[in-house]
C-alpha distance (Angstrom), angle and dihedral (degrees) to the residues before:
residue distance angle dihedral
M1 . . .
A2 3.80 . .
E3 3.79 89.8 .
L4 3.82 90.5 52.7
Q5 3.78 91.0 50.9
R6 3.79 90.4 50.0
D7 3.81 91.1 50.3
L8 3.79 90.6 49.7
Q9 3.79 91.2 49.7
I10 3.79 90.8 50.2
F11 3.81 90.1 47.3
F12 3.79 93.5 49.7
F13 3.80 91.2 45.3
K14 3.80 92.0 50.7
S15 3.79 90.1 45.7
F16 3.79 90.1 51.0
V17 3.80 92.2 48.5
I18 3.80 92.3 47.1
T19 3.81 91.5 46.2
F20 3.79 90.9 47.8
L21 3.80 92.7 48.5
V22 3.81 92.4 46.5
S23 3.81 90.9 47.6
L24 3.79 90.7 47.6
G25 3.78 90.0 49.2
L26 3.79 92.7 48.4
Y27 3.80 90.8 46.6
S28 3.80 91.5 49.4
F29 3.79 91.0 46.4
G30 3.80 90.3 48.9
Q31 3.79 90.8 49.7
W32 3.80 90.1 49.9
L33 3.79 91.4 49.4
L34 3.80 89.9 48.5
W35 3.80 91.0 49.7
R36 3.80 93.9 42.2
F37 3.77 99.0 46.3
L38 3.80 103.8 27.0
S39 3.79 118.4 10.1
Q40 3.80 97.2 43.6
P41 3.85 95.5 45.4
L42 3.80 90.8 43.6
H43 3.80 91.6 49.3
A44 3.81 90.1 48.9
L45 3.82 90.3 48.8
V46 3.81 91.3 51.3
E47 3.81 90.0 48.6
T48 3.81 89.4 51.6
I49 3.81 91.4 51.6
N50 3.81 92.6 47.1
S51 3.80 91.8 47.9
F52 3.80 92.0 48.9
S53 3.81 91.8 48.2
T54 3.82 91.0 57.3
D55 3.82 91.9 54.0
P56 3.83 113.2 11.9
T57 3.81 92.6 177.6
I58 3.81 91.2 81.3
A59 3.80 123.8 55.7
R60 3.79 114.3 -133.7
P61 3.83 121.2 -140.4
L62 3.77 112.8 -110.4
P63 3.82 123.5 -126.7
T64 3.81 112.7 -88.4
Y65 3.79 99.6 -153.2
V66 3.77 118.1 150.2
T67 3.76 105.8 -121.5
Q68 3.76 136.3 162.0
S69 3.82 91.7 -145.7
R70 3.79 110.3 114.3
E71 3.78 89.9 -170.0
F72 3.79 91.9 57.2
N73 3.80 92.2 47.5
K74 3.81 90.0 50.2
A75 3.80 90.6 49.0
A76 3.81 91.7 49.1
K77 3.81 91.8 49.7
A78 3.81 90.5 47.4
V79 3.82 90.7 52.5
E80 3.80 90.5 47.9
Q81 3.81 91.1 50.9
M82 3.81 90.2 46.3
Q83 3.80 90.2 54.3
R84 3.81 91.6 49.7
N85 3.81 93.3 47.8
T86 3.80 91.9 46.6
L87 3.80 92.6 50.4
I88 3.81 91.4 48.3
A89 3.81 90.9 49.2
L90 3.82 91.6 48.5
R91 3.80 92.3 49.7
Q92 3.80 90.7 48.8
R93 3.79 89.4 49.2
E94 3.80 90.8 51.2
R95 3.80 91.2 49.5
L96 3.80 91.0 48.7
A97 3.79 89.7 49.8
D98 3.81 89.9 52.2
I99 3.80 90.5 47.7
G100 3.80 90.7 48.3
E101 3.79 91.4 52.2
A102 3.80 91.2 49.0
V103 3.81 92.4 47.3
T104 3.81 90.2 49.6
K105 3.80 90.6 56.0
I106 3.80 92.2 44.7
N107 3.80 90.7 48.2
H108 3.80 90.6 51.5
D109 3.80 92.0 49.9
I110 3.80 93.4 46.6
R111 3.80 91.3 50.7
N112 3.78 89.4 53.4
V113 3.80 90.0 49.6
L114 3.80 89.9 47.4
S115 3.80 91.4 54.0
S116 3.79 90.6 51.2
A117 3.80 92.4 43.8
T118 3.80 91.2 52.4
L119 3.79 90.6 56.1
V120 3.80 91.2 46.9
T121 3.80 91.1 47.2
D122 3.80 91.4 55.7
A123 3.78 87.9 56.4
L124 3.81 93.5 44.2
M125 3.80 91.4 51.5
S126 3.79 88.3 65.8
S127 3.81 92.2 52.0
D128 3.78 119.2 125.0
D129 3.80 90.1 -133.3
P130 3.84 109.8 88.3
K131 3.83 91.6 -155.7
V132 3.78 90.2 57.8
R133 3.80 91.5 49.0
R134 3.82 91.1 51.2
S135 3.81 94.0 47.0
A136 3.80 97.8 49.2
P137 3.84 98.0 74.2
H138 3.82 90.7 48.6
V139 3.80 90.5 58.7
V140 3.79 92.2 53.8
R141 3.81 92.0 43.8
S142 3.80 91.2 53.2
L143 3.79 91.4 51.0
E144 3.81 90.9 47.5
Q145 3.81 89.4 53.4
A146 3.81 89.7 50.9
V147 3.80 90.2 51.5
D148 3.82 90.8 49.0
L149 3.80 90.4 50.4
C150 3.80 92.2 51.2
Q151 3.79 91.2 47.0
S152 3.80 91.3 49.6
M153 3.79 90.7 51.7
L154 3.79 90.9 49.2
D155 3.81 91.0 49.3
Y156 3.80 89.9 51.5
L157 3.81 95.9 45.8
V158 3.80 97.4 44.9
E159 3.80 114.7 86.8
V160 3.79 113.1 -114.7
P161 3.83 109.3 -109.9
P162 3.81 119.6 -128.7
P163 3.82 110.1 -79.3
K164 3.80 118.7 -100.9
P165 3.82 105.0 -155.6
D166 3.77 118.7 -149.4
I167 3.78 138.4 154.9
I168 3.82 109.6 -73.2
P169 3.83 120.4 -160.2
M170 3.79 97.8 -144.8
N171 3.80 95.3 -160.2
E172 3.81 88.3 61.2
V173 3.80 89.8 50.3
A174 3.81 90.1 51.4
D175 3.81 90.6 51.5
E176 3.81 91.3 48.9
L177 3.80 90.4 51.0
E178 3.79 91.0 52.4
I179 3.80 91.0 51.7
A180 3.81 93.4 46.1
T181 3.81 97.0 46.2
G182 3.80 106.9 22.8
M183 3.81 88.6 -128.7
E184 3.78 126.9 128.0
V185 3.80 107.5 -107.8
I186 3.81 119.4 -158.2
Y187 3.80 115.5 -167.4
E188 3.80 127.2 -164.2
G189 3.78 122.6 175.9
P190 3.79 142.0 56.7
S191 3.78 115.5 -14.0
Q192 3.82 90.2 -126.3
I193 3.79 136.5 26.1
F194 3.81 133.1 -176.6
A195 3.82 113.6 -119.0
D196 3.79 143.3 100.3
R197 3.80 103.3 -61.0
K198 3.80 96.6 -157.4
I199 3.80 94.3 50.0
M200 3.80 93.3 42.8
F201 3.80 92.4 50.5
H202 3.80 91.0 47.0
I203 3.82 91.5 53.7
L204 3.80 92.9 49.6
L205 3.81 92.1 43.3
N206 3.81 92.6 52.9
L207 3.79 91.4 49.1
A208 3.81 91.0 47.9
R209 3.80 93.5 48.7
N210 3.78 90.9 46.1
A211 3.80 89.0 55.6
G212 3.79 93.6 41.7
I213 3.80 92.5 57.4
V214 3.82 90.0 66.1
G215 3.80 94.9 43.7
A216 3.81 107.1 -86.7
T217 3.80 112.9 154.5
E218 3.80 100.8 178.6
L219 3.79 133.7 54.6
K220 3.79 123.8 -170.0
I221 3.81 119.7 -163.3
D222 3.80 119.6 -166.9
I223 3.82 122.9 -179.7
W224 3.80 120.8 -166.2
R225 3.79 142.1 151.0
A226 3.81 123.4 -104.2
G227 3.79 112.2 -176.7
H228 3.80 108.2 -66.5
L229 3.81 93.0 -11.0
G230 3.77 135.6 80.7
V231 3.80 112.2 -136.1
I232 3.80 127.8 -156.4
D233 3.80 116.9 -169.9
I234 3.81 116.6 -162.5
L235 3.80 113.8 -166.9
D236 3.82 126.2 -178.4
N237 3.81 131.8 -173.1
G238 3.79 95.9 -131.3
P239 3.82 126.5 128.0
G240 3.81 94.0 -90.3
I241 3.79 133.1 -110.9
S242 3.80 121.4 -71.4
E243 3.80 122.8 -123.7
D244 3.82 90.6 -112.5
A245 3.80 91.5 53.5
R246 3.81 92.8 48.3
R247 3.80 92.1 60.2
T248 3.81 91.3 63.7
L249 3.79 98.1 23.9
F250 3.81 98.5 133.0
Q251 3.81 98.2 29.0
A252 3.79 115.4 113.1
F253 3.82 118.1 -112.9
K254 3.82 91.2 9.6
T255 3.80 111.4 120.5
T256 3.78 140.3 144.9
K257 3.81 93.7 -166.3
A258 3.77 123.0 103.4
G259 3.78 107.1 -118.6
G260 3.81 93.0 12.7
T261 3.80 125.2 127.4
G262 3.79 100.6 -156.9
L263 3.80 89.5 -128.0
G264 3.81 104.5 96.9
L265 3.80 98.1 79.4
A266 3.81 93.4 35.8
I267 3.80 89.5 55.8
A268 3.82 92.1 44.3
R269 3.80 90.9 53.3
D270 3.83 92.5 48.5
L271 3.80 89.8 50.1
A272 3.81 90.8 49.7
V273 3.81 89.6 53.3
A274 3.82 89.2 49.6
L275 3.81 87.9 58.3
G276 3.80 90.0 52.7
G277 3.80 94.6 -103.5
N278 3.77 141.2 87.9
L279 3.79 139.3 -120.5
K280 3.79 127.0 -140.9
L281 3.79 141.4 162.7
T282 3.81 109.3 -108.0
R283 3.79 100.0 -179.0
S284 3.78 142.0 -12.4
N285 3.80 132.9 -177.0
Q286 3.78 140.7 137.8
D287 3.81 89.9 -64.4
G288 3.79 94.7 58.4
S289 3.79 144.7 -78.4
E290 3.78 131.5 -81.1
F291 3.79 124.7 -153.9
R292 3.78 122.4 -168.5
L293 3.78 122.9 -149.1
H294 3.82 114.5 -162.4
L295 3.80 113.5 -159.2
P296 3.81 136.3 171.5
K297 3.79 115.5 -79.8
Q298 3.79 92.4 -114.1
I299 3.81 91.1 81.8
F300 3.80 86.2 85.6
L301 3.78 116.6 83.6
N302 3.80 94.3 -149.1
């Protein structure tokens, strides 16, 4: 009986040892599999992301581990696509910066030519030849259009600075718009609002000029509150916007207007976004067009 008990004890002990060793082996194998197929690839993927974030001008090769994890493969492909998109965006930004520098130089040169041409035009206007007198203003007008084009391109290429809100006397803004555009500006709304004056004026000026190109002579600005938003309606008395033009209304360099650049509305929309709002066309017909600028509620002083 004692010998049987001893044999059973030895059997159970050996079974325990074997079970323990097998369990330890399985655990170690499982840990190795986890490290080999998940932890190591994931660590390498994180290292790739960190390395790319320090210098996003160079794409980093992704880990090429064979893994059955769909999630990891999706993550790796997403990182690869992110690197491609980032590199494309950086190259486009570099090209735009080069274009902006070139346009700045061209704009400077054209302004110098315009100054000289203005002096020459004054002399030509006193010419005895009527053809010369008629041609002189056209020369200056062409140069002024070239300057406006360069300035529009610079406005589009330059990144909008962070807004600096301040109290804006809207009647003064309306007067400044009349002087800048020659249009009659009718304002309805609070006498003062709280926003970035420079950006706000630039938005309204671009909308006014866009309308003036097609013959609008009047601009009505109405500011009101809609729930948690401030709303600015800008209505002109132009001939309206065609269906073709509406399809590319806010796309840069897309225009159906003779003498237009296609930048005015694109810039106005970007400026609206910089203020935390958005700009859209609400209606347009033969009686005119209306744009609506949605802005945060804090534009109101009370």
